[in-house]
N, C-alpha and C positions, 0 to 999 in steps of 0.2 A: 299454197292455199288449201288444196284438197286434203293434204295431210293434216293441217290445222283443224279443218272441219271434221274430218274423220276422228281425230283425237277428242274433239269436243263432244261429238256424238257418243263415242265410247265412254267418256267420262260420265255423261248424263245417264246412259244406260246402266253403268256400274253403280252410280249413286241410287238409282231407282231400285235395283236389285238389293242393294245393301239396306235401304230404308224399308223396303217391302218385307225383308226378313226380320227386322228388328222387333216388331210387335209380337211375332211368334216366340222369339227368344225371351222376351220380357214375360210373356204368359207362361212359358215353360219354367223360367227362373222363379216366378212367383209360386207356381205349383210345387216346385222343389222346396222352396222355403217353407211352404205350408206343410209339406211332407216331413221335413226336418223338425218343424215345431210339433207336429203330431207324434213323431218318434220320441221327442224329448218328453212330451206329456205322458206317453205310454211308459217310459222309463220311470218318471216321477210317481206315477200312479200304479205301477206294476199292472198295466192294463193289457191282458192277454189278447182280448179281441182286437184292440187297436193295433198291436204288433202283428197279429195274424193278417190284418187287412193291408198293412204297409210293406211286409216282407215278401219278396219273390219266393216262389215255391222251392227254388234251388239256392236260396240265400246261404251265405257263408260269412262267418266272422273270424278274424284272426287276431289273437292277443299278442302282446309284446313278448310273452314267453313261449310263443309258438303253438299254443293250443288253438283248436278250431271248434266252432259251433255251427250247427245248421239250424234251420227254422224250427224243427221239432224240439230241439234242445232249448232254444230261446223261449219257446212257448211253455215248455215244462218248467224251466227255471222261473219264469214270470209268475206262473200259477203258484209255485212254492213261495216266492217272495211276497206275494200279495197278503200273506198272513203274518208277515214280519214288519217290525218298525225300524226305520233307519233314521239316524240323527243327522241327516243331511238332505239337501235338495240338489238337483243337477241343473246347471245352466249351460248355455252355449255362448261363445263370443267369436268374433272374427270370421264369420261365415263367408266363404267365397265359393261361388258356383260357376262351373264351366259346362256349357251344353254343346254336345257334338251330335246333332241329329237326334236319334232316339236313345242316346247314352249321355249321362251327365255325371260329373264328379263334384262332390261337395267336400271342402276341407274346412275345418273349424277346430276350436279348442273347447273341450268339455270341461266345465268347472264343477267340482264337487264341493259345495259350500256347507260347512258344518253348522248345524242349527241348535245343537244342545250338547250338554255334557262337556267332556274334555276336547271335543272337536269344534265346539261353538266358536264361530268367527274364523276358523281356519279354512283355507281353500287349497284343494289339490287340483292341478291342471293337467290335462292330457290331450294331446293332439289326435285327431281322427281324420280319416279319409273314407268317404262313402261313395260307392258307385251305384248309380240308378240306371234302370232301363225303362223305356216307355212302351206300353202295349195298349191294347184297346181299353183296358181298365185303368189306364193312367200310369204314373210313375211308381215303380216298385224298387225298394232297396234290395240290391242283389249281393253286395259285398261291403263289408266294413272292416277297417284295419285301425287298431289303436296303437299309438306309439307308447313308449315308456313314459310313465307319469312323472311329472316334476315333483320335487319335494314340497310338502305343504308350506303355505306362507303363514 
C-alpha cells in the first residue's frame, strides 16, 4: 500500500513539473516562430537592420558547397542585394522547433517561388537547420546550415 501511495505521489509531482514547464516551452516556441518569420521577411525585403537584430554576434552560415559566412558578410551582402530585383519570393514550410533550455533548433524547408519571367511558377526547395540561443535580449540565430537544393518543380 505504501508503495502504491508513493508511486501515485511521484506521478502527481511529475505531472505538475511537466505541465508547469509547458507554458514556457510554448512561449519560447512562439518566440522562435516569430524570429523565423522575421528572418524570412528580412530575406524577402533584403532588410539589413532586421538581420542585424536577429543574428548573434558570432553567427555562422554553412552552404552545401562548404562556404561559410559570418554576420558581417551577411549584412554586407544584404546591403548590396537591397538595390537588386529578384524574380522570386522565399517561403517556408514544415517548420519544426525543438527547445533545449536556452538553445533551440529549427528545421524547415525554404521554398524559392518564381514570380516572373522564365522562373514564374517554378519552385526550388532547400532544407535548412537553424540553431538559436537565448540571452537577455531574446533568441538570436547563431548558426544555419543549408542542404543541397532540390531540382525546381
